[in-house]
N, C-alpha and C positions, 0 to 999 in steps of 0.2 A: 334420407337424403346426402350428400356428398357437397359440403360446403363452397366447393369448386365451381358446382353448378350458380350457385350464388354471387361468386367473384366472376364466373363470364357473363350471366345476368347484367351486373354492373357499367363492364365494359361494354358489353354492347348497347346499352341505355348513354357513353360516355363518348362514343365513337359513332353512336350512326349507323356503324357499317360491320358485318359478320365479317368482311375478309379485315378489315381493320383490326376489329378485336381478336380475330384469330392470330395474327401479326404480330402483335402486342402480347396476346398470350401462349405464344410459341406451340400454338396448334394448328390443324389444318379446317379449310372455313366448314367441313362436314361437319369435323369433332365440335365445333361451336355450335351449327347447328342442329346438330344429338344432344347438346346439352339441353341448349332452349328448350327442345320437345318434352325431353325427359323431366324439366322443371313447370312447363304447363301439363303435363299428365301430371305432375305431384301435384299441383296446386285445383286441376280440373278446370281451366279457364287458357285463355289465350292472353298472350304477353304482351306481342308486339304485331303491327298489321306496317305490311309495307305502302307506303303513300308517297307515289311518284318513285324518285331515285334516293328516297331515304327511308329510316323505320321509326315508327314511332309507338309509344307506350299506347297500350291501351289504357282503361280506366283501371281495372283490375291491375294492370303492370307499375301503375302511377304509384296505387295503394299497396303493393308489396315496395318499393323503391324505396321507404325512411326504414323498413324493417330488415333488408336486405344491406344497406349502409350499417345499423345496428349490429347486427350478427355478424358480419365480418368485422368489425370495430374489436368488436370483443373478443372474438376468437385470434386476431392479431395482437390484443394486449397480454390475451392470456399466455401466449406462442412467447411474448418477451418477457412476461415472469416468472415462466418455466426455465425461458432458455439461461437468465441472470443467474437463478436458484440452482442452473447444473454447470453454471460456468465456473472459469478457474476466479481462484480468490488465494489471497495469501492474508496471514494473518501473523504481524510481526510485534515482538515485546521487548522490550530492554528493561534494564536498571536505569535509574534518572540518566548518572553519569554517561554508564553507555550508550544511552538515548539520545545525550548533546555530543558525543563524539563520533557517533555512527550512523543514527538514522537518517539524517541526508542522502548521506553518500546511498546507504542500501535501499531507501524509497527510490530517489532518483534512477538508480539499475533496471528497477522493477518497472517503474513508467517507460523510460527508456524503450528497454526491451520486450515487455508486453502489454502494453498501452490498453489492450483490452481488458487486465485484468482489474480485478475489485480490490483493495486493498485497506487492513485495518491494522493499527498503530497505538499500541499502548504501551504506558510506563508501570511495571509490577517489581516488588521485593524480590532479589536473590529470591528466595525460598518458593516462590508465587510463580515464577520460571521454571523452576525445576520438576514440579509440580502438574504444573499448568503443558509444559512439554511430555510430560511423560501421559496426562492425560487427552493429551492431541487436541488440546483446544487453542493452542498455538502452534505455528508450524516451524516460528522463525525464534530464536532468543538472543539478545546481546548483551552482552556484561563484561565487568571489565579484569573479571576469574575466570576459569573453568569451571563450568558444572562439573560436579561430583557425582558421573553415576555410568553404570557399563553400561547402559542403553543407549548414552549421550556420546555425541561427537561435536567435540570444541575446537575450533580452527582460528587460528589469527586472522580478523579483521583489516585493525591496524596496529601499528606498532610504532613508537617513537619514543626517545631517551626524555628524562624528565630534566628541567633546569629548574635553579632557582632564582625566582626573580623578586626583584621588589619594586611597587607602585607606591608614588605619594610618599616616598618618605626619604630624606638623608643618613640616614641611619646604618650604618655598613656592615652589623649582624643582628641576627635577629634575634628575638628575646619570647618568650612564650606568652608574652602580649601584640606582638605583632605579626605573632604565626599565624595566616588560615590556612587548615590541612584540609588537601581535598582528598578524599578518600578511594586512594588508587586499587585497591584490593591488600585482602591480608599481605599476604606475600612480599610488595610493594613496602606496605606498612611498616613492617618490623626495620626494613633495611633504612627508611628513611627516621626510624626512631632510633636507630644506632648511629646513622652518621649527625643527627640532630635531636638529640632529647627534649629540646625546648619544645618539640614537636607536639612533646604527649599532651603536655598544658595547655595548647593553641586557644586561643581568645577564640577561636572559630573554629567547630569539623562539621563539615560538609558534603553531601555527595552530589551536590549544585552546582556549576559551572557559572551558573547566572547570579547565587548569592554568594560565592567566592570572590565574584568579579565585582557587586554591588558592595562589599566589605572593603575590599582593597581599594577601592578607586574612594571612598566617602570617608574610611578611616584610615588609610595607609597600611602598608606592612611587607610582609614579605610570604611567597607560595612558592610551591614545586608545581610548574606544568609543563607540559611540552609548548617546543618554541610556538609550532604552530595555534596551538589554545592561545597562548599569551597574547601572540599576534591580534589575534580575533577580539579577544573581551577586554585586553586592555588600552588603554589610551599610548598612542607610539611615545608621545612625550612625557607621559606619565611611566613608563615603567623600566627597567635597569635590568638589565641579562648581569648576574652575579655567578655565576656557574653550572655547569653542564655536569650531569649525572649518568655518564654511560653506561652503567652498571645497573640501572633502576630505568625501569620501560612503563611507560602507559602505554596499556595495550588493550583492545576491544576484541573479543571472543566472538565467534557464529558459532551459537549452538544448535544442534540438530539432531532428531533423533536416527539412531542407525538406520532403523527401518522405517525408509520414506516409500508411502504406498503408492502417493498418487505420481505420474510422469514428468507435468510440469513444474512440480516442486523439485523433484530433482534435477532438472535443466537449469530452477532456478538458485540453488547452492549451490550447483558445479560454476554458474559465472559467476556468484560473488566472491567464490573461494579461488579462482583464477588468479 
């Protein structure tokens, strides 16, 4: 039996009129009548009787009504679940630092452009990002240095010069005990070590902007940060800009596999890297 016959039955029950039911279902009245007739033949009973200008359910029709609701509701729920299963989705992952720098921008663009998409976001190590990209467990990876693989494409998503900032300290020169080292990537780290050797023995080395900010605010000290980051994590009254290092950049890379098999994902990647 076609489930649409039950949907037609329920519409006739609701409207108590074959013509109105046909209009609501975008069918002809004869098609509605034919479906009800086939349904009655299937159950070998009469479901409706005409009473003056109205249509009434028979006793058999009354008994069928709750089962018809249950069956159609169950099939609608099954259809919704299958649509979710086959619907568009994206799995984003990032290193801790890259997540704090770039996740909000990426997720905002996804939700704004593809509001019906399901999104999963997680924080992973650099090695896990590369491995899970190759395994296609994740679709997009954010990191503060490009992933090393011939099968991966890495594009700059954000790029900003680092500046030396002081917070809650009157000192003019940083020492090892006053430095907070944020891990901006291996190449940047070597440049920073060359410019500020005391950074090698910094009192705190971290890949978390939240931890760096907490240490600077509570204990005072110095850190190399992009100006936009310093503005967002350090109180204006507590921070001082010391100098800008134009040759040292804080960069967030968008990493994806070269071969992208899903059209929707290709469109998203193009949007993010424009």
